[in-house]
N, C-alpha and C positions, 0 to 999 in steps of 0.2 A: 976821424973823422970828416965825414964828408962836410962844405961848406953847407954857408944857410942857405944859399943859392938852390940846390941840389932840389931843395925842397916846398919851392914858392910853389905857389896855382902861372897855371902858365895860361894866356887873357887865350880864347879861341871862338870870333865870336859867328865862324860856320859852323857849328853844332848848336841846332837848336834846346835840344832836348837837357843839355848842361855846356852854360856859362862858359868851365872854369876845367880848364884838367888838368893833375897831377905829377909828376912825375915819378917813374915808381922809388918808393924809399929800397932801405939796404936791409938786407936781410936779418939785420941786426937792432936797424929801429923797429920791422913791426913786430918783431919777437921779443921787441926791451920789454921796459917797463908797463909800455904802453898798457899789457893786453893785464891786467889787473882787474880784478872781481869789478873792484870802483869803475873799471872802464865799461866794465860790460851791462853794470845798470843804468850806464846813463844812456849806452847805446842798444839795452830792449825796450826803450822810452820812447825813441827814435821815429826821426819817421822820414821820408820821402819827401823834400820839400819842390814844389811845382815851380821849375824858374823856364815857361818856354815863351810867357810874352821877355824874359828879359833883352836876348838878345835886341825887340824889339827899341833898345831905349840907343839912342847916338854916343851921349856923352862915354868914353868907359869908365871915367872917376863914377859916376853918379851910380851907372853898372854894374858896376863889382862893391858901389857900396848897398844896393840891392841885394847881388846876390849876396852876401856876407846879411847881412841883413834877418832875409828867406831865412838863410842855416841857423843864425842865431833864435830868433822867433816865431819859427814856421816849424822849423825840423823837429820836433815836436811832439808827441801827444797829452800834452799841459801845457801846449800856448795859448786857449781860453781864457787859463787865470790869467794872464798877464793882462787881461784887463782893471782887475783889479786895485792893482797898483796903481792906474791916474785916480778912479776912483777914491783909496783911501788919504791921494792927498791935499785931494780936493775937500774931502769933509776933514781932515788935520786943516785945512787951510780957511774953513769956510765953518769951522769952531763947531760942526755936527756933536749928537750924544757919545763920549767916549766908547759904548759898545759896537761902534757903527765905524769907531775909526780902525780899533782893536779886530773886530772878525774882516774886516778888509786887510789888511796888515797880514792875518791868519791867515789868506786865503794867499798875495798877493806872493808871500814869503814860497807859496813848494813850489809856483815854476821857478823860478830864480833859483830852491838852492839846486835843482835839478841841472840849469843853465851850467852856473858855478863848476860844476863836474868836470860839465862837456866842453865846459873853455880848459879848461884846466888838462881834461887830457889833450882836445888840439896844443894845446904848445907842448904835453911833452912827445907829442911827433918829430920838433925842430929840439928840443934839447939830451934828448938822449934816453935808456934804458932807466939811467943811475936817477938823474935831477927828475927825470916824470915823475919819478916810485916816490922820490920828496916830496913830489908836488902832492903828489892823492894822500901821501903819509900828515900832511899839515893841513888842508883845503878837506880833506873830504868833512869832516863835519865843519867849515868855516862858518855857519849858517851860527847856533848855538852857541857857536868862541864869539863871534859877532852881543850875541842878543848878550851873554855873562857880564863881558865888553861895561857894555849899556844900564845894564841893569848894578855892576861896580862902583860903576861911575853913580849915581845915584843911592848909593848901600843901599842896598834889595840884596840884603846876601844871600835871603831867604827863596825869595825867587832863582839865585845862582847854581844853591843848591839844587831844587826843587827841577827846574826844567833838564839839571847834567844829568839826576839820579833816573827821570822818565825818560831818558835819554837811552839808557844805561838798558832799562827794564825795558822800555821798547824792543828793542832789540834782541835783547835775548827769552824777552817771554813770547814779541806778540809778532813780529818781522819771523823768529825762527820757525816759533806755534805754527804758524799761518801756512810754510813754507812746510812743515813738516805736515800737514793737516791735508792742504790739498794735494801737496806731490802720495803724500797717502794714500787722497781717494782715487786721483788719475792712476795711479799704479796700483786697485787692491789687493790686483794678485799675483803683483809682482813683492822682492825682498831687493830693499833697493838699501843699497850703503855709500856708506861714505868713507874718507881714508882720517884714519884720526888723528896723524901724525899734527896738524894744522893746531886742530881743532883741539889739542893738549899745549899746545906753544900758549893759544891763547885764556885757555883757560886757567893756566899759571900765571901769568900777569892778573888776568881779573881778580883770584885769589889774591897777589900778594898786593893789588891797589886794594880790595877788601881787608886785609890787614892796613892797610894807612889807612883807614877812615873809620874802625875797631879801639885799635891802641887810645886814641885821641880822647873816645866819647869814653874808655876807661875810668878818665882821669874825674871824672864827676861822680866816680864811688870805689876813692879813692880816701877819703876821712879829711879830704883836703879843705880851705876857704872854700867856695863859687869862689870868688875872686884869681886864688890864686892858684885854680882848678885851669881856669880861665885860658891862663897867662901863658901857666902849659903844654896846653894844648894847641896855642897857638903857637907857639917854638916849636915842637914836636910834628904842629900843622908844616912847613915851614920848612924844616931838614928832611920830609917826610917828601913831598912835593919836592927837593931835590935832584932827592934817590929815581922816585918816579919817571923821572925824564930823565935821567940816565939810564937808567931801563928800559922803558922806550925805544932812546936811541938804537942801543943794545940791538934793542930787537928789531932794531930796520937794518944795521949793519946784518944780525943776520939774516932777513928776510930777505934786502938787496943785495947780498953780496954771498956770502957761503952759503944760504938754503933759498938762493932766487927758484929752483926746477918746483919747488915743491907750497908755494905759494902761488907762483907762474896760474894768470884763469888753459884751463886744457885749451889745446886746438880745438879749429871749429871741424864739426861733422857733421852734416848736411844730414844723414840716415838715425840721425840719434838727434836728429833735430834743432840742432843750436846751427847757431846765424855764426854763419863765415865772422870774418875777425879783416877792420876794417885797412885794410895796407895802407888809404894816406890821409888825412891830414882834409878837412872842404872850406876849409879859410885859412887866408895868410899866419905868420906867425902875428906881424905888428895888429891887425884884426885882431883877433883871437886875443890882446895880452891891453886892446884897446877897450873892448866890449869888457873883458872880465877887471876890467878895473872900473868899468861903469855898472857892473851887476852885485858888486861888492858895496861901491856907495850904493845902490841901491838897495838890497838888503840891509846896508847899519841904519839906511835914512826909518827903512819899516820893521826894523828892531828896535829901534829910538822907540816909535809909535805905541810901538807896542807891549813894548817896560813903563814907559810911560801911563797910559791907560789899561794897564790886567786889570787892577786893583777896583778901577771903577766898573770896569766888567765884570769879575766879580759880583759886586756891588749887587750888581742890573739882572744878572743870571740866577744869583742862586746857587753861585758856584764858589768852592773854596778858591784862593788860588792856590794852594797846594795841586788841586785837582785838574787846574787849568794848566798850572809846571809842568806837573808830571806825568798825566795822563792829553793834555792835545798837544799843545806845544814844541813836543816830540817829533809829534806828525807830522810836521812843517823840515825839521833835518829828513827825518825817514822814508818821506812818501817815493820817491826814489828807489830806495832800494827796499821798502817793502814791497812792492810792484814789482820787481829784478829778483828777489830772494824766490815770489810765488810764479814766475816764469820759468823760472831755472828749472824748481820743483815739480813743473808739471812735468818739464821733460828729461825729468831720472835724472840729473845734474845737480845736484847735493853738496859735493865740493863747492861749488858754484856760489845757493845756497847761504853755503856753513860759513864762504868766509865774506862775503856781502855781511852777515847778521853780527858773529864774530868778533870781524876786521873792525866794522865802525863801533860797536861797545869796545872790543882795546882802543883804540885812538881815545874814545871819551873820556875811558879808569882809565888810562895812565899819559895820556896827553892836555886834551884839554884842559881836565880836572883841577888838578898840577899846578898850569898854567895860569889858570885864574888866580891863584893864590898867590903865585910870584905874583899875579900885577897887581892883586888889590894890597900886596904891599909892597909896591913902587904907592898907591897908590895914596898909602898913610890909611891905606883902609883894614878891615880885622878878620878876616876870609879864613876861613881854618879848615881839615880835612876831619871836624865834626861833628857828623850828623847825626841823631838824634836819632833814635832809642827804634821809634818807629821807622826814621828810613833806612838805617845803619842793617836794624831783622826784616824786613822787605828786600833790601839788595845781598842781601846776607843768605835768604829761603831761596831768591832770584837764581841766585850764582851757584849752592847745591841741584835744586833742582835738575837745572840747564847741564852744570855735570853727571847727574844721574842721565838724564834722557839721550846725553852723549857715549855713554862708559860702553856699550856695547859695537857701536859702528855702523848701527844699522835701525832705520827709522820706520815708524808707521801712523797711519791716521791719530791713531790712542794719544800716539805722544803730545802732537802735534795739538792735541784736544785739549789735552791734562796743560802743556806748557797758555793758552791761548787762558784754560778757566782760570788758572794761576794769576795771571797781567787781569782776568776780569773781578777777581774776588780784591787784588792788590788796589786796582782801578775803582771801586767802592770803598776801602778804605779810605783812601786820599779824600776821595767822594761826601765821607763825613766826615771831616778830622778838618777841625775849624782852628787852627791854631792862629794868633795875628802874627803878619810880619815879623821880624827882630827880633822872635819874641827868646830868643834866647840868647842875641849877642850881648857881648860885656866887653866894654869900654877897659884897655891895657894902656900899658906908660906911656 
């Protein structure tokens, strides 16, 4: 592997249009792990930052800082939403009404989630295909994981279960459904096709995750006392969480080594309307790491605000916590993926849309969910995989509907409409579902 210096940005003050140039990357780096569908979802929301005034800044260090600041904060179509972050902090410090803090934090998390994906991509340019792929596989849903950890610290187990369930449902029904619908409407007289090999692998993993949710639920109907059933469900959940993480690690090995071409995003094709892949990073490695740390801290701060104020927002707005967690919170983590999936569906690139939606759902189901169970265990909590009957039914039916939708390898707007209407029905269900938080938590030994 070439030295990291071969990829560092070189300062060029004579170029008034671009303050930095980048040495060419090797072919292995250009076509390695950075060109995944998650990277393309971030690229689809990127815009060119305006660097015209930077050469007039005399101090090289300050000029480089402004260059990086421009790429991180301004080179995204969601940049206008960053203004919500300082307002959320001020609202919290000034003790504004909790619904205001929740709403501002909610909006502020949307661009942060997209920028975490962008910075992960930048780091992947320097680390190589394998490490870059592992970073995407673990950081792709960092927002959901951070929210879940803060909810676990406050023992709001139901918020964790609701939000992670909602993220899976959103990817399977809303993201995929809107992609199929928009793609079908834009290509109404064309038959849209996709490769089922990748979708079959993701659906099998989703079914394995569903099995691990169903079995702990069944203990409630075995005739045991509620206390014994809760203890058995918790023990089985912890064992199942370990098995799910092992399965996810093997899936990563399958994705990044043995069957890597199956999961790589296709090469750019201008005739088909797909943008050419970026062949070089736009910021330096050290800057990407620093900005990623800062962005993660910002996500953690806003996540804490959201967890603290979600119940107050629920009471003020007349919405159940279940509806906010299942329907609204996943919008934060899935905003970039949602927009990207629709864009690529418009361009008749369904393999990328499917990779975005199913890949994110699989990552939540097989990595984030079992990880939260183990984190709760380490914190002395009692989170298990026992979703209640309503949540498990919604997850089961969503996976079944998605499986039947994808079975013939073709797409049209009717299939997308059915998926979106299914999501609408589930959303209406949780809107009227008023169960209190932690209603089904039973203390164990």
